[in-house]
N, C-alpha and C positions, 0 to 999 in steps of 0.2 A: 605709307600703304601697310596695313596689317598684314601678319603672315596668314596664308590661307590655313584653315583649320580642317582636318581630317574628321569626317563624320560618319559613323557607322549606322546606317539604317535612318528611315525618315521618321520613325516615332509612331506610325500608325495612320488611320485615315485622316484625310484633310480636316473633317470637321473637328478634329481634337489636336492634331498635330501640327497643323498649318502655322498657327500663331508661334509655337515653339521654334520651328524652322525658321520662320522669318525673322524672328528675334535675332537668332545667331547670324543670318545673313546680313542683318543691319550692321553688324559689327566686324564680321569677318567673312573673307571669301570661303565658300564652302567646296570642299573636294569630298563628294559622297562615295563611300564604298558601299555597295549593295548589288545584288543581282539585277534588279530593275528599278526604274525610276518612275513613279507615278506622275501623270501629266501635270497635276497640280504643283508638284516640287520642282520642277524643271527651271521655273523662272528664278529661283533662289540659289541656283548651283553654278559654280565657276567650272567644275569638272566632275567627271563621273568615272569611277572605277568599276566595272562590272564583275563582281566577284561574289562568292557564295560566303556569307558571314559565318555559316557554320563549319567553314574549313579555315581555321586560323593561319597555317603556314601558307595556304595560298593567298590570303588577304595580306599577309606580310610581304610576300614576294612582290604582289602588285604595288604595295606601298613603296617599297625600295626602289622599284623601277621608276615610279613616278617621281620620287623625291631625289632620284639622281639627275633628272632633268629640270625640276621645278623646285622652287621653295616650297616647304611644308612645314607647319607648326605642329601642335599637339593633336591629340586624339580624343574625341567625344562620342560616347554611345548614345543614340536617341531611344534604341530599343533595348529593353532588359535583356533579351536573348543575347544581345551583342557585347554586353559588358565583360564576358570572359575572353572574348576576342580582343576588346580593348586592352585588357590586362596583358594578354599575350603579346601584342604588337608594341604596347609601351615598354614592357620589360626587355623587348628584344631590341627596340630602338634606344632605350635609356637603360643600360645594364644595372645602373647604381639605384634604380627606384626602389623604394622600401615598401610600397603600399600595393604591389600587384596581387599578392596573395589575399588580402582583405578586400581589394576591389573585385577580383575574381569571384569571391564567396557572395557578393552582392547580387550576382546573376541568379541565385536559388535561395528561396526561403529556408531550406533545410540547412544549406551551408551557412547561412547568417546565423541560424540559431546555434549551430555547434560552436561557432567562435564566441557567441555572446553568453554561452551557458554558465561561465564562471563569474562573470561580473555584473550582468544585467538581468532584472526580473523579467521572466517570460513564462508563459503557461507551460505546465507538463504536457509533453509532447513525445511521439515517436512516429516513425516511419513503418508503414503497414504495407505488405504486398499481397493483395487479394482479400476477399471477403472474409475468410476464416482468421487469417492474420489480423485483420482489421477488429474483429470482433473480440478476440484475446487480448490484443493491446487496450482496447477500450475498457475492458473489464479490469486490467490492471491499473489503468489511469483513475477509473470511477467516472460514473455518470454525473450530469449530463456532458457530453462531449460534441465537438463540431469536427468536420473534415475540411481539409484544405488540399488541393492538387498542387504539387510542387512546381510545376511548370506553367501554371496558368494564370492569367492576370487577375481572374475573379478572386474574391476574398472567401472566407470560411463560409460553409453551409451548415445549417443546424439551428438548434441543438437537438441532439437525440438523447432521451432518457432511459432508453432500454436497449438491449441487443437487437430486438425486432425492428425498433425504429431507426437504429443505426443501419442495418442492412438494406431496409427500405430506402433510407436516405442515400446510401452509397449508390444503389442501383438506379434511382431516379436522378441524382447528380450527375452520374457518367451519361445519361441519356439526354438530359435536358440542358445543362450548364456548360458543358465542355465538348471540345472538338474530339471527333472520333480519332484523329492523328496523334492525340496526347498519350503519353504512357499512363493510361488510366488505372492500370492495376496497382500503380504505387500511390499511396496517399498518406497525407500527414493528419494523424488523429491527435487532437489535442483538448485539454480541459476547456470547457466553455466559461468564456469571460462575460461577466455582467458589468455594464457601464458604458459611458459614452466613448465613441471613437474619435480620435484626432490624428493629425499628422503633422510632424515637426519639420519644417523645411530649414536645412541647416547648411551652412557655407564652413567647409573645413580648409583650412590654410595650409600652407606648405611646411609649416612648423608643426602641424598637429593640432593647433588651437582650432576653436570653432566658435561660430556666432549663429544664435538662433534668430532667424529672420522673420518667420511667420508660423503661425499655427492654424491648420486648417480643421475646422469642425465639421464632422460628417453626420448626417441624419440617415439612419439605416431604414431600409423597408422591411416589409414583413418577412418573418421565417418562412421557410428555411434558407432561401438565397441571400436574404438581407442585403439586397443590393443597395448602393448609395443612391438615396432620393435627392440629397442636396449637400453641397460643399459651401461653406462660408469661411472668408478670411476677412478679419478686422484689424486695423493697424494698431488699435489700442487694446486688443484682447487681453484680458487680465492674466491668461495661461502664459504668456510671453514672460511674466516675471514669477511664475510659479517655481519655487526652489526645487521641488521634487521632480518636475519635468525637466528643469535645466540640467539637473545632476544626472538624470537618466540619459539625456542627449550626450553629456560629456563622457559618460562610462561606456556609451555605445560607440562613439568615436574612438575612443582609447581602445576598446576591445578589438574593433576592427582593423586599427592601425592604418587607417586610410589618411591620404593627404591630398590637397589640391582638387576638390571636388565638391558637388553639392549633394547632400544626402536627404532622402525622402524617408523619415522614420515614422512607422505607423505604430500606434499605441492605443490601448484601452485604458481608461481610467477606472481602476477597480478600487474597492475598499482598502486594498492593501498598498496602492500607489500605482503609478504608471507602470503598465505591462507591455513591453516592446513585442509586436507580433511580426514585424517584417521591416527591412531596410533595403533601399534600391538606391543605386547611383547613377541613374539615368533621369532626365527630366520627368517630373511626376505626370501622370495621365489625368484624365477628366477636367482638362483645362485648369489645373490648379495654377500653373505658372502665370495664366491669364489673370486670375484672381489676385494672385500676389502683386502683379504688376499694376492692376488697377487699384488696389486698396494701398500700396505702399510706394509706388513708382520705381520698385527694385525689380530689375528683369532677371529672374533666376536663369533663364537660357544664356543670357550674355555673361552672367557671373561665372557660370559653369565653363563657357567658351574661353574666358579670359584666364581662369585657372589652369584649363589644359594647355593653353598657350603661353603658361608660365608669366603672365601679366597680372598686375593688381586690378581687382575687380572694383566696380563702382557700387558701394554699398550705402550710400547716403540716401535715406528715404525723402522723396519729394512729394508724397501724398499722404494724407492721414484719413483715409476713407475706409470703406467697406465694400466688398464684392462677393457675389454668391452665384451658383449655377444650381439650377433645378433640372432634374431628369424626369421625364414622364415615361411610364410603363403601362402596359395593358393590364386591366383588372381580370382579363379572362383571356384564354388562349384561342388562336385562330388565324384565318387569313384575313388580312385587311381589305375591306371593300371601300372605305372612305377615310381619307386622311387629309387634314387641312388646318391652317392657322387663319384666324381672322385677322387681317392686318391692314385695316383701312387708313391707319395714321402712324406716324413716328413719334414715340415718346422717349425722350432721353434716359430715364431711369432703366429702361431695358435696353442694353447694348447690342443684344443679339438673340434672335430666335431662329431655331433650326429644325427642321423635319430631317430624322435620321432613318425613316423607313419610307417606303412607298407602297401604292396600292398594289396587292398581289402578294406582298411579303407574309411569311407566316412568323408569329411571335409567340412566345410563352407568356403566361400570366407572370405578374410580379413576383408571386411566391417562388416561381422557378426560373426566374429570368436571369439572364447575364447581361454584360453590357452590349451584347449584340442585339438584344430585344428592345432596347430604348426606341421609343416612338419620336422624342423631340426633346430639346433642351433649350433653356433661356439662361442669359447672364443679365444680372442686375447690378446696378451701382447704387451707393447710398452713403449717407453720413454715418451710419452704424449698421449692424448686423440686424437689427430689428427692422429698420426702414428696407433693407434688402428682402427680408422675408414677406414683408407686407407687398412689395412689388412683385415678387415671384408667385405669391398666392393668387394675385390678381391676373398675372401674365398667364398662368396655367389654365385659366377658365377659357382661354381662346383656342385651345385645342379641340377639334372635332374629328372623332374617330369611331368608326363602325366595323364589325366583323361580319363576314359571310359565315354562315353555318358550317362548322368544321369541327374536327376532334384534334385536340392538342396532341404533340408527340408525347406529352407527359399526363396531362389531365385527360380523364376519360369522359367527363362530361361534355355534351355538345354546347357550342357557343351561341348564345342569343345573337339574333341579326344585328340588334342596335345597341350592342354593350358599349359602354363608355369606358374611358382609360381609367387608370388609378387616380387621375385628377378629375374625378367625376363632378363637373360643374356646369353652369350655364357658360355661354360662349360669347362675351362682349369683345370689343376690339382689343387688339394687341399692337404694339408699335412694329413697323417694318424695321428690320435690323439694319444697322448701318454697314460700313465697310467690314470686309471679312468674308465669312461664309454667310449666305443669306439663307432664308428658308426655302429649302429644296422643295421643288414642286412635287405634288402627291405622286405623279406617275413617272417621275424622272428615274430611271434605272441607272445604277453605276455600272459602266461598261467598260471594257478593257482598254488599255492605253491605245491600241492600234485603232479601235473604233473611235475614240475620243480625238485622235489626231485629225480626223475628218474636218476640213476647213470649208467645203462647198457642198450644198444639197441643192438639187433642182427639182422641182415638181412641174410636169408639163401640164399646165392647166388651160393652155389656150384652145387645144383641139377638143372637139366633142367626143372623139374616139381616141384610144390609145392602143397601138399595137404592142402584143406582147412578143412577137417574133420579128426578126429583121425582115425589111420588105422584100429581100431576095430569096427568103427561105423557100424551099419547095412546098408547093400546095397552099399558099397563104394569101396569094394575091386575090383579092376579092372575095376572100372567105371570111364571112362575118362571125363563124364559128370561132375563130381564134382571134377576133378583134374584141376587146372588152371595153365596155364602158367605163369612165372613171368612178361611177357609182358602185360599179361591181368589181373594182381593182382588188377587193379584199379588206378594205379599211372598215373595221368593225366599229360598234359604238365605243368600246373601250379604247381602241386606237384613236379615234377622234378626242376622247377625254384626256388621253395621254399627250397628244399635241397641244390641247389647250392648257394642259398643266404645265408643259414646258414653256409655253408662250407666256404663260402667267408669270412664271419665275423670272424670265427675261425682263418682262415689263415691271414687275416688282423690284427687280434690281435697279433697273434705271430710275424708278420713281423714289427708291430709297436714297439714291446718290442725288437726285435733284431736291430732295426734301432736306438733305443735309447741307448741301451747298446752293444757296439762293445767290446765283452768280450775277444776275442783272447783265449778262453777256461778258462779264468780267470773272476770270478763274481767281478765286478766293480761298486758297488753302487754309486750313485751320491750324497747321503745325507752325511753330516758330522757327525763324532762321532758313536761310536758303537750302541747307541740306535736308532739313526736315519737310520743306515744302516740296523739294524735289522727290523724296521718298514717298510722300503722300500722293502726289501725282502718279508715280509709278505703281502705287498700290491700287489706286483706282481704275488704272489701264488693266492691271493684272486681274483685278476682280471682275471687270466687265469681260475680259477675254476668257477667263474660266467659265463664267456663266454662259457665254455664246457658244464656246466649245461644247459644253454640256447639251445646250439646246440643239445645236446642230447634230451632235452624236445621236441624240434620243430620236430625233426626226428622222435621220438616216435609218436608224435600226427598225423604227416603225414602218418606214416605207419599204425596206428590204423584206421584213417579214410579210407585208401585205402583197408585195410583188411575187414572192414565192407561193403564196396561197393562190394567187391568180393563175400563176403558171400551172399550178397542180390542177386547178379547175378546167384551165383550156386543154390541158393533156387529157382530161376525162372526157370532155365534150367531143374531142376530135382525136380518138386514140390512133388513127391510121395516119396522123400527120406526123411524119419523121422529124419535122422541124422543131417539134416541141420537145425541148429537153427535159428529162425528169428531174424532179428535185432531188 
């Protein structure tokens, strides 16, 4: 039985983080330390320590109390914001650890750059505090420049070629791209870099040696946000053998003095060579671990977990393929009035297709988008990167999206009613995604865990009338003014569409599983070996349970809202009836 692994944070929303957490759970029992546990993560956990990750001493106390009664192995950060806490806990539990300072630095782009400044090529940069400081520093660096907020997951925005452009970029970036809770007055201003963006996925061993596992190539969207439109990983990428990239990786690892971890090193390939822009020591975002797994067979989350537990990782590649993910954004800003994927059949090159917004959401246009503005994403597999690109180009045509007339929080122009996404094409069929996260229904809203825990919803449809008050409420007997027909319960056209969307997701999930497993009344798993087949059965059940929970929670929410509206109407019709509770 492997030693349980202490994991800090779940790594983000299920659409992106579930694969990573599930990979770790397949290899080690997980003890999660975090304030709350999202519903989707619970099947993967052996234990939960409810603590605030922003308070390292409290986390350490909780870990020590748990370790006093249970066996506990190493520590792994799933969120970048938890890396400093991992370093604190690790150094306290293992006083002779030598890499806590470098590991802690990986929690902040600014701290990483300070450690790398003597040994690794990086852009000219400085920290600015406020608009005036920003403009002065940009003048000294020289235009064009880009901006990067230190504690935000989004990449740089820009470029700005003049002071006027810079201040406008700063104001709009604060409004459109970043959370109001972030320290927005502090910003990194850096020289603009021209060239392709890549990420090196690097395993660092206990002795400080390292191995380059994969190179992720990124296709950027339009400026100024330059959000990632596509990531691709190819097992035979020629950049894996590029001498300059390998030297840059080795110098970065040496400068940080980290050991026993997996690093995600971001670079821009400039005319002067690879330029490092950021380094993180938590599993990469944007489904990159999934791409690496599908392309090479190497599970970076399991490698990181093994290293954290002081065990030798499995690094032998078992696949020689390519995998890529494509993200869809809106070409104009506004509220979403229609969002759907045409999914009549399952085609294996597309592994998954996921809607990440719902009708009623407001999004920014691709020029000012953040990761929170993504409409959908697809993952494709192929023999090479070109094959994946072809599949994704075709798959993106299946996205149907329209916007209600609105004004963006950033863009001042009104949004046309039938504007298409940045993937503006026709809409042929697209495969139904297999196991994992299915295409989320257009109207399914993400509810809080307390709502999602609902396991039973009842609609009383047998009676022709439905009382909104208890039968023994004063003044209600025989009073039709407080008896509402089901048609007037409060279900609007949008409510009916939302219910239909929820049911469509449930049916689509079942259809996708049925298409993948042609059982002929016999369960025929695809995974080899008893352990793999058992895990596959568990994954199917968990996938069905998650979808059913979302459907039930969504229907319950819709029904509750309609019920409240009906109560409000009944109160207005019969103001003298004291039995009608105000909403």
